MIVO-485090 format. One record per residue (C-alpha): z, x, y. Coordinates in steps of 0.05 Angstrom, whole numbers, plus 32768, in hexadecimal, padded with zeros to 4 digits. Each point is the difference from the previous one (the first is absolute). Layout:
<sites>
ZXY/...
</sites>
This chain:
<sites>
800A848C85AA/801A7FC78027/7FEA7FB97FFB/80057FC98030/80267FC27FE9/7FEA7FC1801A/80357FC3800B/7FEF7FB88005/800C7FE8804D/80267FC2800D/7FD67FC17FFC/80077FCD8039/80147FB77FE5/7FB87FEC801B/7FD9802D7FD7/80287FEF7FC5/7FF27FB3800C/7FBC8007800A/7FF280217FBD/802C7FCF7FD6/7FCF7FD17FD5/7FF77FB38019/7FF97FE77FBC/80417FDA7FE2/802780277FCC/80057FDF7FBC/8029800C7FC1/7FE580437FE3/7FEA8019803E/801B804A801A/80218002803D/7FCE80248039/801880438011/7FFB7FEA804A/80307FC97FF4/803680327FE6/7FFC80218046/7FFC7FC58030/80398006802D/802C7FBE7FFB/80367FE98034/803E7FED7FE0/80457FE1800A/804480087FD9/7FF280437FE2/8043801E7FE6/7FF080438028/7FEA7FD98041/7FB980157FFA/7FCD7FD0802A/7FC7801A7FD8/7FED80157FBA/7FC080037FD2/7FF57FDF7FBB/7FFC804C7FE5/80498008800D/800C7FD87FC0/7FCA801A7FD7/8011800B7FB6/802E7FC68003/7FEF7FB57FED/7FF67FDE803E/800C7FB4800F/7FD87FE9803B/80287FC2801A/7FD97FD58032/802B7FD58025/80167FE48048/80417FEA8022/7FE87FB77FFD/7FF380007FB4/803F7FDC7FE0/7FE380107FBC/7FFA80518012/80488001801C/80167FDC7FC2/7FE480307FD1/801B803F802B/804780017FDA/7FDB800B7FBF/7FD18037801E/803A80228023/802580017FBD/7FC5801B7FDD/7FFA803A8031/804380167FF8/7FFF80017FB5/7FB8801E7FF7/8007802C803F/7FEB80447FE1/7FBD7FDE7FDF/7FF37FC68032/7FEE7FFD8047/7FFE7FB9801F/7FDD7FFC8040/80017FC1802D/7FC17FF28028/7FFA7FC98035/7FCB7FF6803B/80407FEF8029/80138030803D/8039802D7FFD/80357FDE802D/7FF97FC07FD8/800B80267FBC/803780268020/80247FC18014/7FF87FE87FB9/8022803E7FDD/80367FF88032/80137FBC7FE8/7FF080117FB6/8016804A7FED/7FD2800F7FC6/7FEF80477FF4/7FBB7FFA7FFA/7FC980208028/7FC87FD98021/7FBF800B8026/7FF37FDA803D/7FC47FEF8029/7FD580097FBC/7FB27FEC8000/7FDE80317FD0/80347FF37FC4/7FFC7FB68004/7FAF8007800A/7FFD802E7FBC/80307FD97FDA/7FE47FBC8008/802C7FC57FFB/80077FB5801B/804A7FF97FF2/803F80258006/802D801E7FE1/7FC880267FE2/800880427FD6/7FD180387FEA/801F80327FCF/7FE6804B8004/801180267FC2/8012804C8003/7FB4800E7FF6/7FED7FE4803C/7FDC7FBF7FE3/800D7FBA800F/801E7FE67FC0/80177FB98018/7FF47FCD8038/80367FCE7FF4/80367FCD8018/80498004800C/80177FE47FBC/7FDC803D7FE3/8027802F8026/803C800C7FD1/802480457FE8/7FE77FF17FB6/7FB57FF8801B/8001803C802D/802280287FC7/7FC87FEC7FD0/7FD1801B8030/802180438007/800180097FB7/7FB47FE77FF6/7FCB80038030/7FDA7FD07FD9/80397FC88003/7FE77FBC801C/801D7FD88035/7FEA7FB7800E/7FD07FFF8034/800D7FDE8041/7FCC7FC68009/7FF57FF7804D/7FDF7FC68019/7FEF7FE68047/802A7FC6800F/7FD67FEB8035/7FC57FFE7FDE/7FEF7FBA7FD2/801380067FBA/7FB87FF87FE4/7FEF80438028/803A80237FDA/7FEC80297FC9/802B80097FC2/80297FBE8003/80237FEC7FC3/7FCB7FC07FF3/80257FE77FC6/803F7FEF8029/7FD27FD2802B/801F7FB68000/7FC77FE2802B/7FC98022802C/7FC77FE08020/7FCE801E8035/7FC37FDC8022/7FC8802B8027/7FD67FDA802E/7FB580238008/7FD8802D7FD3/802780367FE1/7FD3803E7FFD/7FFA80207FBB/80137FC87FD5/7FD17FD27FDB/80017FB47FFE/80287FF97FC2/803B7FE37FD5/803180277FDF/803D7FF67FDB/803D802A800C/803B80147FD2/80338038800D/80397FFF7FCA/80237FBA800A/7FD87FF0803C/7FC17FDA7FFB/7FCB7FE78035/7FB87FF88015/7FD38016803B/7FC47FEA8022/7FD88029802E/7FCB7FF08033/7FF87FB77FF2/7FF17FC3802C/80377FD0800A/7FD97FCD7FD4/800980307FC2/80498008800B/80127FB8800B/7FD37FF37FC0/802680367FDA/803C7FDE800F/7FE37FB97FF5/7FEA800E7FBD/803F80217FE6/80307FCA801B/7FD87FC67FF0/7FD680147FBE/7FF17FAD7FF0/7FDD7FFF8042/7FB7801F800C/7FDF8017803A/7FE67FB7800E/80477FF78019/80048039802D/7FF37FE48046/7FEF8022803F/801A7FC78032/8000801A8042/7FFB8046802A/7FD4803B8014/7FD780077FBB/7FE28041801A/803F801E7FFC/80137FE27FBC/7FBF80077FD5/7FD1803C7FF8/7FC47FF98030/7FBD7FF47FE5/7FD3801F8037/7FE680448007/801D80447FE3/800E801A8046/80287FC28016/802980037FB9/80138048800D/801E7FEF8041/80227FC47FDF/801C80287FCC/8025802C802E/802B7FC98020/7FFE7FC77FCD/801080267FBA/80457FFD7FE8/8028802C7FCC/803D7FE47FE4/8033801F7FCD/80417FDF7FE1/803280277FCC/803A7FD77FDE/8032800A7FC8/7FDF7FF27FBC/80317FC37FFB/7FE37FE8803F/7FB580027FEC/7FF87FB77FFF/800F7FFF804C/7FCB80338015/7FCB7FCE801A/803A7FD38020/800C803C8023/7FB580108011/7FF77FB8801B/803F8003802A/7FE380458022/7FBB7FE18006/801F7FC48023/80308025802E/7FD2803D8011/7FBC7FEA8009/7FDC7FC88030/7FFE7FCF7FC0/802E7FD97FDA/7FF57FE67FB5/80257FC47FE8/7FF87FD47FBE/7FFA7FB58017/7FD67FC77FF5/7FC37FE7801F/7FCE7FC67FFA/7FC580217FE5/7FBA7FEB7FE4/800880057FB7/7FD87FF07FBC/802C7FD27FD2/7FF280047FB3/80007FB97FE3/7FE47FD77FC6/7FBE7FE78010/800E7FBD7FDC/80467FE4800B/80047FE87FB9/7FF680437FE2/804780217FE7/7FDB80377FE1/7FB880237FFC/7FD9800D7FBE/7FEF80477FF1/7FB680078009/800180467FE1/7FE480438017/7FBB7FFB8015/7FEB8047800B/801E80438007/80017FF2804C/80327FC87FF8/804D80087FF3/802B7FCC7FDA/80447FF5801B/80207FE17FCB/80387FCD800A/802380198039/802B7FDE8036/7FDA7FE0803D/802A802D8030/7FEA803D7FD8/7FB57FEB800A/800D7FF68048/801980448005/7FC3801B7FDF/7FD57FD6802F/80268015803D/7FF7804E7FEF/7FB57FF07FFB/7FE080228046/7FC37FCE7FF7/80337FC58016/8010800E804A/80377FD18007/804480017FD9/80017FD57FBE/80377FD27FF6/80147FD67FC4/7FF57FB38001/800D7FF57FB8/80437FE67FF4/7FFB7FF97FB7/8023803B7FD6/7FCC7FF67FCB/7FD880447FFA/7FB38002800C/7FCD80247FD8/7FC48017802B/7FC580337FFB/7FE4801C803E/7FD380398016/802F80398015/7FD48016803B/7FE67FBF8016/7FD88008803F/801E7FC88031/802A7FCC8008/7FCC7FCE7FF2/7FF280247FBD/804B7FFA7FEB/80057FBB8014/7FC57FEF7FD6/801E80247FBF/80427FDF800B/7FDA7FBB800A/7FE180047FC0/8047800A7FDE/801E7FC7802A/801D80298036/7FF2800A8047/801180228041/80097FD4803A/800D8014804A/80417FE88020/802D80168037/804180107FE4/8041802D8016/800780397FDC/802980428005/7FE080398029/800F803E8017/7FF17FFD8049/7FF4803D8031/80067FF5804D/8006802A803A/804C80048021/
</sites>
């Protein structure tokens, strides 16, 4: 009895390429069978061949070295790679891979006589072994699995010997970054290495709430604000830099208020306003510079938005705390009259001024008109209804608030 034996027929390069997966290969992946048999154009083969397949080296540890003739770092590492190939020739095969054409690469090896094989005109390997910078190395172990994706400093004889002895040996993974992309879009950056970083976005950021968040990464600290009107960002700076001043000293002096404040009209108009006029800001600094965070923020807002905020002085309508009777050097304690009242016992006049100034029922800044260093003793209702109400309470205890125009420190916002 005879049986017919069927032998595999040669497969064209086009058919092989068609069957190769398009997904990028990662550490731990097995090399697809089709890739083993993909014809590769080469130069510098010791036997003068101009084409090989990866399968020619199957059973060895294969180091794919992605390079270019214009890459100084690639060329600087070649003597080390050449020496490694010579020392471990029985177990290791280094295969250089470049996108450049045969004439250009041949010229390179005429000037630099390294006995290293290089694939040329490559597209497939560069696509499957994704990288953004060269030199770039992918190590395929004897079992046909990608064991490492690494950089030139890891391609040493000692490291390769370890891999030959142990298929689980680890090698530092190369971190590839897109150098053309902004830092803030690049993942896995060492955030604890930041000295200073800030970013400002104009217009609503989709997917983010309107919020304030603290930031801390190792020795780096910061704060972020997302989707806020400029009034809130400037007020955040004002309150942090000048804690002794309240919002009565926050003055919008000139400019297009529609771009600065939240709108108060209908919901549809608000949504349209948000798209163009909300801002998001983040600043990061080293821990020891944490006191500078809001100075950085003010500088960025002043330099990169249509508005500018500065601390200055202006003549403003104010309420001045004075003695009702000039002969009074102090005021008698009238005591607690009800649970709705609050006794402020023997405090400095300036502290009473601060208490009154922080009261929203008094619409104007409150300043001190009492020069005496003697302390005062008053009883007032904590939640008085209006300015008239508090004046009446103060009058009963020998004090008053009188209207004056005075030059006071204010934080002024104006459009540039």
